[in-house]
C-alpha positions in Angstrom: -9.8 -6.4 -15.3 -8.9 -4.5 -12.6 -10.7 -4.9 -9.2 -10.1 -3.3 -6.0 -11.2 -2.4 -2.6 -10.7 1.1 -1.8 -10.6 2.2 1.8 -11.5 6.0 2.0 -11.0 8.5 4.9 -13.5 11.6 4.9 -13.9 14.9 6.6 -16.5 14.3 9.3 -20.1 15.1 8.3 -19.4 14.5 4.8 -20.0 10.9 4.7 -23.3 10.9 3.1 -22.7 13.3 0.3 -19.3 11.3 -0.5 -21.0 8.1 -0.5 -23.8 9.5 -2.9 -21.0 10.9 -5.2 -18.9 7.5 -5.3 -22.1 5.2 -5.7 -22.8 7.3 -9.0 -19.3 6.6 -10.6 -18.7 4.0 -13.5 -17.1 1.0 -12.3 -18.2 1.4 -8.5 -20.0 -1.9 -7.5 -20.5 -0.9 -3.9 -19.9 1.5 -1.4 -20.6 1.4 2.4 -19.7 3.4 5.5 -17.7 1.3 7.9 -16.6 1.2 11.4 -13.0 1.0 12.2 -9.8 2.7 10.7 -11.4 3.8 7.5 -14.8 5.8 7.1 -15.8 3.9 4.1 -15.3 0.9 1.8 -16.0 0.8 -2.1 -15.4 -2.1 -4.4 -14.3 -0.9 -7.9 -14.4 -3.3 -10.9 -13.3 -1.1 -14.1 -11.8 -2.3 -17.6 -9.5 -1.2 -18.9 -6.7 -0.3 -16.1 -7.1 3.1 -17.3 -10.8 3.3 -16.5 -10.0 2.2 -13.2 -7.2 4.7 -12.6 -9.9 7.6 -13.6 -12.4 6.2 -11.0 -9.7 6.2 -8.4 -8.6 9.8 -9.2 -12.1 10.7 -9.1 -12.5 9.5 -5.8 -9.5 11.1 -4.4 -10.6 14.5 -5.8 -13.9 14.6 -4.2 -14.4 17.5 -1.7 -14.0 16.0 1.8 -11.9 12.6 0.9 -8.9 12.9 3.0 -7.2 9.9 2.3 -7.3 6.5 0.3 -5.9 3.0 0.7 -6.1 0.7 -2.4 -6.0 -3.0 -2.2 -6.0 -4.8 -5.6 -7.7 -7.9 -6.1 -5.2 -10.7 -7.2 
């Protein structure tokens, strides 16, 4: 079962809209705005891998998402 932490960089001013959109996606267990190098962190738990890939692709395509950095759980 693919599980991952996704670090998300967003366009300033779009944080709340993007957080709301990500939180509604199937497989997203949590999403928070954070301080530090990235603007947000989301935890995805999706089965099978293809569903995980769809969730990640959807996040990357959201208007205002500038970049993502995925960390798969071992």
